[in-house]
C-alpha positions in Angstrom: 0.0 0.0 0.0 1.5 3.4 -1.1 0.2 6.2 1.1 0.0 9.9 0.3 1.8 11.1 3.4 0.9 14.7 2.6 -2.7 14.1 3.5 -3.4 13.0 7.1 -6.3 15.3 8.1 -8.8 12.6 7.3 -6.9 9.7 9.0 -7.8 8.8 12.5 -5.1 9.4 15.1 -5.0 5.7 16.0 -4.3 4.8 12.4 -1.6 7.5 12.1 0.1 6.0 15.2 0.1 2.6 13.7 1.4 3.8 10.4 4.3 5.5 12.2 5.3 2.2 13.7 6.4 0.8 10.3 8.4 2.1 7.4 6.7 2.1 4.0 8.5 2.4 0.7 8.5 5.8 -0.8 8.3 4.3 -4.3 5.7 2.0 -5.8 6.8 -1.7 -5.0 4.8 -2.8 -8.1 7.2 -0.8 -10.2 10.5 -1.7 -8.7 11.9 -3.8 -5.9 13.6 -2.5 -2.8 15.9 -5.5 -2.5 17.2 -7.9 -5.2 18.8 -11.1 -3.9 21.1 -12.6 -6.5 22.4 -16.1 -5.7 25.7 -15.7 -7.7 26.6 -19.3 -7.1 25.4 -22.5 -5.4 29.0 -23.5 -4.5 29.9 -23.5 -0.8 32.3 -25.4 1.5 29.9 -25.5 4.4 26.9 -27.8 5.1 24.5 -25.7 7.1 21.6 -27.4 8.7 19.0 -24.9 7.4 20.3 -24.5 3.9 17.8 -24.1 1.1 20.4 -24.2 -1.6 21.6 -27.7 -0.8 24.9 -26.1 -1.6 27.6 -28.0 -3.6 31.3 -27.7 -3.7 31.4 -27.2 -7.5 29.9 -24.5 -9.7 26.8 -25.3 -11.7 27.7 -25.5 -15.4 24.8 -23.1 -16.3 25.7 -20.5 -13.6 25.4 -16.9 -14.8 28.7 -15.8 -16.4 30.5 -12.5 -15.7 28.9 -11.0 -18.8 25.5 -12.3 -17.9 25.9 -10.8 -14.4 27.0 -7.4 -15.7 24.0 -7.4 -18.1 21.7 -8.3 -15.2 23.1 -5.4 -13.1 22.6 -3.1 -16.1 19.0 -4.2 -16.2 18.5 -3.6 -12.5 20.0 -0.1 -12.7 17.5 0.8 -15.4 14.7 0.7 -12.8 16.0 4.2 -12.1 16.2 6.0 -8.8 15.8 5.0 -6.1 17.6 1.9 -7.4 17.2 -1.4 -5.6 19.8 -2.7 -3.1 21.5 -5.7 -4.6 22.6 -8.6 -2.2 25.1 -11.1 -3.6 24.6 -14.4 -1.9 24.9 -18.1 -2.4 26.1 -20.7 -1.7 29.1 -18.7 -0.9 29.6 -15.7 -3.2 33.3 -15.6 -2.2 33.7 -18.8 -4.3 33.5 -16.6 -7.4 36.8 -15.1 -8.6 35.0 -12.3 -10.5 33.1 -11.1 -7.5 35.1 -7.8 -7.3 34.4 -7.2 -11.0 30.7 -7.6 -10.4 30.7 -5.4 -7.3 32.6 -2.7 -9.1 30.3 -2.8 -12.1 27.2 -2.5 -9.9 28.7 0.3 -7.9 29.6 2.1 -11.1 25.9 2.0 -12.1 24.9 3.6 -8.8 23.7 0.4 -7.2 24.2 -0.3 -3.5 26.1 -3.6 -3.4 26.0 -5.9 -0.3 27.5 -9.3 0.3 26.4 -12.4 2.3 29.4 -14.8 2.4 30.1 -18.0 4.3 32.9 -18.0 6.8 35.3 -20.4 5.1 39.0 -20.2 4.0 37.8 -17.8 1.2 37.0 -15.2 3.9 40.2 -13.3 4.3 41.2 -9.8 5.3 42.7 -9.3 1.8 39.5 -10.4 0.1 37.4 -8.0 2.2 39.8 -5.1 1.4 39.5 -5.7 -2.3 35.7 -6.0 -2.2 35.5 -2.8 -0.2 37.8 -1.1 -2.7 35.4 -2.3 -5.5 32.5 -0.5 -3.7 30.9 -3.1 -1.5 29.0 -1.4 1.3 27.6 -4.1 3.7 28.4 -7.7 4.7 26.0 -10.0 6.5 27.3 -12.9 8.6 25.5 -15.7 10.3 25.5 -16.5 14.0 23.0 -19.1 15.1 24.0 -19.5 18.8 25.8 -17.8 21.6 28.0 -20.8 22.1 30.4 -22.6 19.8 28.6 -25.8 20.4 25.3 -24.5 19.1 26.6 -22.5 16.1 29.1 -25.1 14.9 26.5 -27.9 15.1 24.2 -25.7 13.0 26.9 -24.9 10.4 28.2 -28.4 10.2 31.9 -27.6 10.9 33.8 -27.3 14.2 35.5 -23.9 14.7 33.0 -21.9 12.6 31.8 -19.9 15.6 35.3 -18.6 16.5 36.0 -17.9 12.9 32.7 -15.9 12.6 33.7 -13.7 15.6 37.0 -13.0 13.9 35.2 -12.4 10.6 32.9 -9.8 12.2 35.9 -7.8 13.4 37.6 -8.1 10.0 34.4 -6.9 8.3 34.1 -3.8 10.4 37.8 -3.1 10.2 37.5 -3.1 6.4 34.8 -0.4 6.6 31.7 -2.5 5.8 28.4 -2.1 7.7 27.9 -5.4 9.5 24.6 -7.3 9.7 24.3 -10.5 11.8 21.7 -13.1 10.7 20.3 -15.6 13.2 18.0 -18.5 12.4 15.3 -18.9 15.0 14.4 -22.5 15.8 13.6 -24.5 18.9 17.2 -25.5 19.1 18.4 -21.8 19.3 15.6 -19.7 20.6 16.6 -19.7 24.3 20.0 -18.3 23.4 18.6 -15.2 21.8 19.1 -12.8 24.7 22.8 -13.8 25.1 23.3 -13.7 21.4 21.7 -10.2 21.3 24.4 -8.9 23.6 27.1 -10.5 21.5 25.8 -9.0 18.3 25.7 -5.6 19.9 29.3 -6.0 21.2 30.4 -7.0 17.7 29.3 -3.6 16.4 26.6 -4.8 14.1 24.3 -2.1 12.7 21.5 -4.6 12.3 20.4 -8.0 13.7 18.2 -10.0 11.4 16.1 -12.8 12.9 15.2 -15.4 10.3 12.2 -17.6 11.2 12.9 -21.0 9.8 10.9 -22.1 6.8 10.9 -25.9 7.0 12.1 -26.8 3.6 15.4 -28.3 2.2 17.8 -29.2 4.9 15.7 -27.1 7.2 13.1 -29.8 7.4 15.3 -31.6 9.9 15.1 -28.6 12.3 12.2 -27.7 14.5 10.4 -24.4 13.7 8.5 -22.6 16.5 4.7 -22.8 16.7 2.5 -19.7 16.2 2.3 -18.7 19.9 6.1 -19.1 20.3 6.6 -17.0 17.2 4.4 -14.4 18.7 6.4 -14.4 21.9 9.7 -14.0 20.0 8.2 -11.1 18.0 6.9 -9.4 21.1 10.3 -9.8 22.7 12.1 -8.5 19.7 9.9 -5.4 19.7 10.7 -4.8 23.3 14.5 -5.1 22.9 14.7 -3.2 19.6 15.6 0.0 21.5 18.8 -1.8 22.5 19.8 -3.1 19.1 18.2 -2.5 15.6 16.3 -5.6 14.6 14.7 -6.8 11.4 12.9 -10.1 10.7 12.8 -12.4 7.7 9.8 -14.6 7.1 8.1 -13.1 10.1 6.0 -10.4 8.4 3.8 -10.4 11.5 6.5 -8.3 13.2 4.9 -5.3 11.4 1.5 -6.2 12.8 3.0 -6.5 16.3 4.7 -3.1 15.9 1.4 -1.5 14.8 -0.6 -3.1 17.6 2.0 -2.1 20.2 1.8 1.5 19.0 -1.8 1.6 20.2 -1.6 -0.9 23.1 -3.6 -3.5 21.2 -1.2 -6.4 21.2 -2.5 -9.8 22.2 -1.1 -11.3 25.5 2.2 -13.0 25.4 3.1 -16.5 26.6 5.7 -18.4 28.6 8.5 -18.1 26.1 8.3 -14.3 26.2 8.6 -14.4 30.0 11.6 -16.7 29.7 13.3 -14.5 27.1 12.7 -11.3 28.9 13.8 -12.7 32.3 17.1 -13.7 30.8 17.4 -10.3 28.9 17.0 -8.4 32.2 19.8 -10.4 33.7 22.1 -9.2 31.0 20.9 -5.7 30.2 19.3 -3.0 32.3 15.7 -2.0 31.6 17.0 1.6 30.9 19.3 0.2 28.1 16.3 -1.5 26.4 14.6 1.9 25.8 17.6 4.1 25.2 16.5 4.8 21.6 13.4 4.6 19.5 12.8 1.1 18.1 13.7 0.7 14.4 10.4 0.5 12.5 10.1 -2.6 10.4 9.9 -2.2 6.6 6.8 -3.1 4.7 8.0 -5.4 1.9 7.1 -8.9 1.0 7.9 -11.6 -1.5 7.3 -10.3 -5.0 6.3 -6.9 -3.5 9.5 -5.0 -3.0 11.5 -8.2 -2.7 12.7 -10.6 -5.4 15.2 -13.5 -5.8 17.4 -14.5 -8.8 19.1 -17.9 -8.6 22.5 -18.9 -9.9 21.3 -19.8 -13.4 19.1 -16.7 -13.8 15.7 -18.0 -12.8 13.5 -15.4 -11.1 11.3 -16.2 -8.1 9.3 -14.0 -5.6 11.7 -15.3 -3.0 14.0 -18.2 -2.5 11.4 -20.0 -0.5 8.6 -19.7 -3.0 9.3 -22.1 -5.9 7.1 -20.4 -8.4 9.2 -19.7 -11.6 8.5 -16.3 -13.0 11.1 -16.2 -15.9 14.8 -16.3 -16.6 17.0 -13.2 -17.1 18.9 -14.8 -20.0 15.6 -14.9 -22.0 13.8 -11.7 -21.0 14.2 -8.4 -19.1 14.4 -8.7 -15.4 12.4 -5.5 -15.1 9.6 -7.0 -17.3 9.5 -10.2 -15.2 9.3 -8.2 -11.9 6.6 -5.9 -13.2 4.4 -8.2 -15.3 4.7 -11.8 -14.0 1.2 -13.1 -13.1 2.8 -14.7 -10.0 4.3 -11.5 -8.8 1.0 -9.6 -9.5 -1.0 -12.2 -7.5 1.2 -11.5 -4.5 0.5 -7.8 -4.6 -3.3 -8.3 -3.9 -3.4 -9.2 -0.2 -7.2 -8.7 -0.1 -7.4 -11.8 -2.3 -5.4 -14.0 0.1 -7.2 -17.0 1.5 -8.3 -17.4 5.1 -7.8 -14.8 7.7 -5.0 -12.9 5.9 -7.5 -11.9 3.3 -9.6 -9.9 5.7 -6.9 -8.9 8.2 -6.8 -5.1 8.7 -3.0 -5.2 8.6 -2.7 -7.2 5.3 -1.6 -4.2 3.2 1.4 -3.7 5.5 2.0 -7.2 6.8 0.7 -9.6 4.2 1.9 -12.6 6.2 4.8 -15.0 5.2 3.9 -16.3 1.8 6.7 -18.8 2.2 5.4 -20.3 5.4 1.9 -20.5 3.8 3.3 -22.4 0.9 5.5 -24.7 3.0 2.6 -25.8 5.1 -0.4 -25.8 2.7 1.1 -25.8 -0.8 -0.7 -22.6 -1.5 1.2 -19.3 -1.4 -2.0 -17.3 -1.1 -3.1 -19.2 2.1 -2.9 -17.4 5.4 0.3 -17.4 7.4 0.2 -20.4 9.7 2.9 -18.9 11.9 0.8 -15.9 12.9 -1.0 -16.3 16.2 -3.5 -13.4 15.7 -6.9 -13.9 14.1 -8.9 -10.8 13.1 -12.2 -10.4 14.8 -13.9 -10.0 11.4 -12.8 -13.5 10.4 -14.1 -15.0 13.7 -17.4 -13.3 13.2 -17.9 -14.1 9.5 -16.3 -17.5 9.3 -16.8 -19.3 12.6 -16.7 -22.8 11.0 -13.9 -22.2 8.5 -10.2 -22.8 8.8 -8.4 -19.5 9.3 -5.4 -20.5 7.3 -6.8 -22.0 4.2 -10.4 -20.6 4.3 -11.5 -24.3 4.2 -10.3 -24.6 0.6 -9.7 -28.2 -0.3 -7.0 -27.5 -2.9 -4.8 -24.5 -3.6 -6.4 -22.4 -6.4 -3.3 -20.6 -7.6 -1.5 -23.8 -8.8 -4.1 -24.2 -11.6 -4.0 -20.5 -12.5 -0.4 -19.6 -12.9 1.4 -22.9 -13.1 2.9 -25.6 -10.9 5.8 -25.0 -8.6 9.3 -25.5 -10.0 12.4 -26.5 -8.0 14.4 -23.7 -6.7 17.5 -23.7 -4.5 19.0 -21.0 -2.3 20.0 -20.4 1.2 19.9 -16.7 1.9 16.6 -15.0 1.7 17.5 -14.3 5.2 20.7 -12.6 4.1 18.9 -9.6 2.7 20.7 -6.6 4.1 17.8 -4.2 4.9 19.7 -1.0 5.0 
């Protein structure tokens, strides 16, 4: 929803308060994305437990070449200003020897270029310096536990935790903005308060909480249930005055922020109490409110956010396997603006179940990836959201709030069947 901010006289004060709790794009997300994730390779030396890319140690033979990549960046730049942020991810983008050339080309076009590497032998002080010289602005690293035991088990290699701590220092020393990404699962959730303090001490400008989508290798992990998700989101809101936080695949964080702005949030549960009790053992209550919380940004899959895989296939996100086109065959701008799949994701009032009637659906929209992972229908309601709109309860007392009691997903027959897609780092999106 694009709002004319110059006209507020007719808007109720409560609505203005809620709108102020989120950041909305100042350009039309139907026209251009805010963030483009480009999986420059699937090659990676790690074997992370949550990986969507099912990363390999060798390059795919059809991986986009240097010239393909430059042409893609040219296409992205032609969206015009404000140009999208471009995140180079993988696999491990540091596997590519032409990475500096791609970063320099994008920078020369006026694009903001960010990187999401793995912490392997490729991650060196010298490589960071050359990428910074090429124009790279931000680096995101993953920390999935506050202890080596937790993080190393998650990443599949002993010693990765200590290397990540060193990599964070190297990143900031090189002049990059640092983002830390953390996957939220049952295995890791109780470590969040301790990890929060570590992330702050590392000098990160942003902490990104990725709420596990149970696909790929991530199917072996345990995602939180809806009430636990709600508790983590409420906790994240309450500590966001201590450290800037964004969420990935937890669009309900925007709904939480809007409800909290007018004291309408639903009650929290035991997990919130547990997280906050530990937080207050580590940080004073005054430190938690020492600055205004960072408002979450209103983007969603196919609506301000888009993913390009290593062979040039375009998807609304890396967790929505609906193929929209290939940049080798057609303009990326045309795919983003005109794909029927993308267009369907920009009409939240047509979503199924409770999301379709939710008063927050234009700003939140729910996680389309979680909806697809659980129901097979990307237009179904977000099963990880604990809140049900009163309108749904009144109008549909006997219908399922997630699917709207539909027996089969409708979209599959309208815009085509899902196609395989591989990537790890939707969560790596550096929301600057």
